[in-house]
N, C-alpha and C positions, 0 to 999 in steps of 0.2 A: 139702868138706875147705876151712877157710879158711887163710889164708897162715901165720897163726901154727901149723897143724897141718902144713903142710907145712915150715915151718922147725924145728919140732921133730923133726919125723922125720926130715930129714937134715942135723940138726947132727952135727958128729963131736964126738970126743972132746977135740980141740983148741978147741973153740967157734967153728971156722969152717963157713960153711953152704957146700957145695960145689955145691949144685943154684943157690946166688944167685951165688956167686963166677964163674959162668959165663954169667952171663947177657948181658954187654956184648956176646960174639962171637954168641950167640945171638940177642940183637936185631937185630945186623946183619945174619945171616941171614933174620929176619923180613922186615927191609926189601929185601932180594934177591926172597925171596918173594913178598910185595905188587907187585913189580914186574912178575913172571912173572904173578901172577894177573892184576894190572890191565890188561898189555897182552893177554892170552889173552879175557878178558872183554871189552875194548872190539872185539877185532876180531870175535869172535863176533857182539854187537852189530850192529856196523856194516856187516859184510860183505853180508849181504841188503840194505841200505838201498842201501851203495854199488853193490851188481850192478844193483839196481832203476834207481837213478839212470843209471849209465852206459847202460846197454840204452835206457832211454827218449831219451836225449840222443843216441846214436848208432843206435839202429835195428839195433844188432847184439850179437851176446855177443862182446866181445873175450877173447883168449886170458888173456892178463894185462893189468890196470891199476891203477894207485893212486888209492885215495880220494880227495876232495877234503879239503883241510885243514879247511873247516868241516864236513865229515860226521865226520872224526873227533873236532873239539871236540866235536859235539853229542853223539858216543858217551860220551866221556870224561866229559860233564858228565850225563848222563843216570848213568852207573856210578856217581858219586860222589853225586848225588842217591837213588840206591837205597840206596846204603850208609847214607845220612844217615836215610833214612825208616825203612827195617826192616834194614838191613845188621849194624848194631849188634847186632839181637836175635837174627840168624842165629846171628853170630859168638859172641854169649853162650852161647847153647842150644848149640851144637857145643864150644863151649870148655870150657866148664864141667859141663855134665850127662850126654853122652853116653860117655866114660870118664874117668879120673882124669888130668890132665894136672899136670905138675911143669915146668920149664925144660927138663929133658935131655929129656923125653917131646914135651914141644911143638916141641923143636929136631928130633926124630928125624920127628915128624909131619909138621913143614913141608918139611923138607928131603926127603921122601919126595914129597910132594904137590907140590912144585916141580918135582923131577924130572920126575917125571910130566906136569905142564902144559909143559916147555920141550920133552922129548923129544916129545911129542905133536905142540907148534908145528912143531917141525923137519921132521916127515914131512907137515906139513900137516892134522892130523886134527884136528877143534876137539873139545875137550874140555871138560866142565863141572868148574870149578873145585871147588863146593860139592862134587859126586861125588868128586874127588880127596882132598878133604879129611875128607869122611868115611869115605872107603873107609881111607886112611892111619889113621884113628882107630881103626877097627875093627881093621884090622891089629894096631895098637900092642896094644890092650886083649886080644885073642888071646894075642899074645907073652907079655905082661905077666901075665897073672892066668885066659886061657883064657875058655871064655864067660861066667864070672862077672863078668868085670872090665865087660862091658858092658851098658849101659842099653838092653836090646833094646825094652822099651816105646816110648823116644822113637827107636831107630832104626825100628821099625816105622810111626811117625808120620812121620817124615822121608822113608821108602822112599814110605809113600802118598800124599804130597803131590808126590814126582817122578812119578808115575803119574796123580795130579789133574791138574798141569802140562802132560803130553803131550796128556791127551783134552782139556782145556782149550783147548791151542794148537790142535790138530788141529781142533777143532769149531769155533773161530773162524777159522782160516784157509778151511775150509769152506765157512763161513757167507759169508765175504768173497767170495772166487773166486764162489760161486753168485750173490752180490747182483752181482757186475760181470757173471758171464757172461750172467744172464737178465734183466736189467736191460731196459727199452724203451730204444730209442736210435732218435734219426732217420738214417733211411737218406741216404747221400749222394746229391745233386740234380747231375744231368749240366746241364753250361752249353749 
């Protein structure tokens, strides 16, 4: 449904589009949501790298440590690069093809997703912001139109990509670990 369809559907008898009038407040909420998601995704991405660097530097696992600024900068840069290269496509697919989204529906999706991300972060549980967004949209579709309001074919593709990502990441990790563990290395020489 294009913007003219949305405008026509929600145009009141007074000629005022209630969906459009609330868009400024909704845009402010989107900025807060973007901060929550950006902070969460960056932390999830740099956490393992920061742990490896800390362990390699100190030969121990500290109870708590702050990552170096350059590690945070690299993580943020990688996040922005990922958004630039493929993130726009993911956002377009989820935002326009999974369920019908208007300003107010988008507000509810973003608010529930942001609350999930922030509350999960507060208790120290890493979550996927994409999973939170898709879950919020599925919930919106079910509440709004029941099962018929959701593009189940697209959701199946999204779910399959999540499973593939887990299998690919596990296989890659196992391969790198095996390479490091079973590679021949020189034995230390006694002086």
